[in-house]
C-alpha positions, -999 to 999 in steps of 0.1 A, spaced: -151 -485 -360 -119 -505 -367 -101 -525 -340 -70 -506 -349 -85 -473 -341 -98 -485 -307 -65 -499 -298 -46 -468 -309 -69 -445 -287 -65 -469 -257 -27 -470 -261 -25 -431 -263 -46 -429 -230 -22 -454 -213 7 -431 -222 -12 -401 -210 -17 -419 -178 20 -425 -175 31 -390 -183 6 -375 -159 17 -398 -130 54 -389 -136 47 -352 -136 27 -354 -104 52 -375 -86 81 -352 -97 63 -321 -85 51 -338 -52 86 -349 -43 75 -377 -20 43 -395 -31 44 -424 -54 16 -440 -72 6 -476 -64 -9 -494 -93 -36 -520 -92 -43 -538 -125 -78 -552 -128 -100 -571 -151 -137 -565 -158 -158 -597 -157 -178 -586 -188 -147 -576 -208 -117 -554 -206 -101 -539 -175 -77 -511 -164 -50 -498 -143 -59 -478 -112 -31 -458 -97 -35 -441 -63 -11 -418 -45 -15 -411 -7 2 -390 18 25 -371 -6 41 -338 2 13 -320 -16 -12 -345 -26 -31 -361 3 -49 -385 -20 -51 -387 -57 -62 -412 -84 -50 -414 -121 -72 -442 -136 -70 -457 -171 -97 -482 -183 -106 -500 -216 -139 -520 -211 -162 -537 -236 -191 -560 -239 -228 -561 -239 -243 -526 -232 -263 -527 -200 -299 -520 -203 -298 -489 -179 -272 -473 -204 -293 -482 -235 -322 -465 -218 -304 -435 -204 -289 -428 -238 -318 -439 -260 -296 -463 -279 -304 -496 -297 -289 -528 -284 -253 -533 -295 -220 -541 -278 -199 -511 -266 -163 -502 -261 -152 -475 -238 -117 -462 -229 -104 -432 -211 -84 -415 -182 -100 -402 -151 -83 -381 -124 -92 -366 -91 -66 -351 -68 -72 -339 -32 -43 -318 -17 -33 -314 19 -32 -276 17 -66 -258 17 -51 -233 -8 -42 -259 -33 -74 -267 -53 -90 -301 -59 -89 -309 -96 -108 -333 -119 -102 -345 -155 -117 -371 -176 -111 -378 -213 -129 -407 -229 -140 -424 -261 -170 -446 -265 -183 -466 -295 -207 -494 -303 -208 -522 -327 -237 -504 -347 -213 -476 -356 -223 -452 -329 -192 -433 -315 -182 -401 -296 -157 -383 -275 -163 -366 -241 -144 -352 -212 -133 -321 -195 -114 -304 -167 -128 -285 -138 -113 -270 -107 -126 -269 -71 -108 -245 -50 -115 -246 -14 -109 -208 -14 -116 -191 -47 -89 -167 -57 -98 -146 -87 -62 -146 -101 -60 -182 -100 -95 -187 -115 -86 -163 -144 -53 -182 -150 -70 -216 -151 -98 -204 -174 -76 -186 -197 -53 -217 -201 -84 -238 -210 -97 -211 -235 -62 -212 -252 -65 -249 -256 -100 -247 -270 -93 -218 -293 -67 -237 -312 -93 -263 -322 -125 -242 -326 -134 -207 -313 -168 -219 -303 -156 -246 -281 -147 -226 -250 -178 -206 -246 -200 -236 -253 -181 -261 -231 -176 -235 -203 -214 -230 -200 -219 -268 -202 -194 -271 -172 -213 -245 -153 -245 -264 -158 -231 -297 -152 -210 -292 -120 -239 -275 -103 -252 -288 -69 -289 -281 -73 -298 -289 -37 -271 -265 -24 -278 -239 -52 -241 -235 -58 -215 -248 -83 -191 -274 -73 -161 -250 -79 -152 -226 -106 -160 -250 -134 -139 -253 -165 -149 -271 -196 -172 -301 -201 -181 -318 -233 -198 -350 -245 -211 -367 -275 -186 -351 -299 -191 -368 -332 -203 -362 -367 -238 -355 -355 -227 -326 -333 -205 -312 -361 -171 -325 -348 -156 -351 -372 -135 -379 -357 -101 -364 -364 -111 -331 -349 -126 -346 -318 -96 -369 -313 -71 -340 -316 -91 -320 -291 -94 -347 -266 -56 -352 -269 -50 -315 -263 -72 -315 -232 -55 -345 -218 -21 -331 -223 -31 -298 -207 -38 -314 -173 -2 -317 -160 10 -283 -167 -22 -269 -152 -21 -287 -120 16 -288 -114 14 -250 -117 -11 -248 -88 9 -273 -68 41 -253 -69 24 -220 -66 1 -226 -35 19 -255 -17 37 -233 9 8 -209 18 4 -212 56 -31 -222 68 -48 -225 102 -70 -252 117 -101 -231 108 -90 -232 72 -85 -269 74 -120 -274 87 -134 -253 59 -115 -276 35 -133 -306 50 -167 -289 45 -159 -281 9 -148 -318 3 -182 -327 16 -199 -308 -12 -175 -326 -36 -188 -360 -22 -224 -348 -25 -220 -340 -62 -201 -372 -72 -226 -395 -54 -258 -377 -64 -252 -362 -98 -220 -374 -115 -227 -393 -147 -193 -409 -148 -198 -425 -114 -233 -438 -125 -219 -451 -158 -193 -470 -140 -215 -486 -115 -241 -494 -141 -215 -512 -163 -203 -533 -134 -171 -513 -132 -146 -517 -104 -161 -500 -74 -127 -491 -58 -116 -474 -90 -149 -455 -95 -150 -443 -60 -114 -431 -59 -127 -396 -65 -137 -394 -29 -115 -376 -4 -97 -393 25 -117 -371 50 -148 -349 46 -170 -333 71 -207 -322 73 -218 -296 99 -255 -292 105 -268 -258 92 -233 -244 88 -233 -206 81 -203 -185 71 -194 -153 89 -198 -120 69 -167 -105 53 -146 -137 55 -127 -156 29 -153 -184 33 -182 -161 26 -164 -145 -3 -158 -180 -18 -195 -189 -15 -203 -156 -33 -182 -168 -62 -197 -203 -66 -222 -193 -92 -228 -201 -128 -219 -176 -156 -189 -158 -142 -166 -148 -170 -133 -158 -156 -114 -157 -189 
């Protein structure tokens, strides 16, 4: 891998961070991202940007990083790789809204390479509504399918299934939300040449702002009750459980001595756990749980 290619990818991700932050600020109308520039002791660094107490977004992070150095043994063992230095860059986003009818969203787009010639792209977008509305779920998945189909007709069904399996809270026997797309290790070995993988990752990253600003504008003014706010806190609790127990990105960041504050910015400002909570029959809450399943053909 050439230094020029690494730098070009990192610079594009920086620009993506800039454009997404501007779109979110413009749509929110109040919140402003505060930037924290940091350096990693082992090599590289990043720009963490956090927005709190906006009109629509209660807490959100849009992070860029480009880190490098000796690959930690835990990563080598987990990925079954030979010892070599690594370089990893990407943008990671999680947004938690005030309104229970505006969904949580997550996106990550990333590039990884090693000095032994190993490289790949990864990423995805997934949506976690506190209340699943079928119309919104269809719109979201259709938008992602359109993005995928422009690059490969096999991408959406493959990556949608991958997301269903990845964003599954096994100990709860429910999906984290309505999924989306998830992909990893896109490279020559997986039948995705560099230019194709890079173009696809750019398309996924560019799709984020139009997707989420649509939901911000559409659902921000829906009235809600204290009961619905409490349900939101419970669903946030599920989000926390997934990120701390299963999320590979969280584990990778911690295992590579990443910046803890940036890694854990995905956690909401408040989440609740109620012992043995049960939904009431024929309620919006019960209907949502019925739709947190793998294999639903939303598109």
